[in-house]
C-alpha positions as a printed Julia matrix, in Angstrom:
41×3 Matrix{Float64}:
 -31.31  -13.99   -5.46
 -32.85  -12.72   -1.94
 -33.58   -9.31   -1.23
 -30.28   -9.66    1.47
 -27.66  -10.3    -1.38
 -28.67   -8.15   -3.84
 -27.93   -5.41   -0.97
 -24.6    -7.01   -0.19
 -23.62   -6.9    -4.01
 -24.81   -3.17   -4.61
 -22.67   -2.68   -1.34
 -19.56   -4.6    -2.62
 -20.35   -2.74   -5.92
 -19.93    0.51   -4.06
 -17.05   -0.47   -2.09
 -15.3    -1.31   -5.45
 -15.84    1.57   -7.31
 -14.44    3.53   -4.02
 -11.21    1.35   -4.02
 -10.62    1.67   -7.28
 -10.75    5.79   -7.01
  -8.48    5.43   -4.1
  -6.28    3.36   -6.11
  -6.31    5.88   -9.58
  -5.91    8.98   -7.05
  -2.37    6.87   -5.28
  -1.12    5.99   -8.82
  -0.88    9.51  -10.09
   0.5    10.79   -6.62
   2.98    8.49   -7.23
   3.52    9.32  -10.89
   3.68   13.18   -9.64
   6.04   12.41   -6.63
   8.24   10.4    -8.81
   8.67   12.87  -11.58
   9.32   16.0    -8.88
  12.2    13.41   -7.33
  13.93   13.19  -10.69
  13.87   16.51  -11.49
  11.11   16.9   -14.28
   9.16   19.69  -12.95
């Protein structure tokens, strides 16, 4: 694997981690809003 390929792979892994965190946060927000809307708070 070339140096530029390794660097790109590391960048993609970091981006993937950030996106996974965002999905988790948005999923949690959705659940909270759903509970509030249904009166389960």
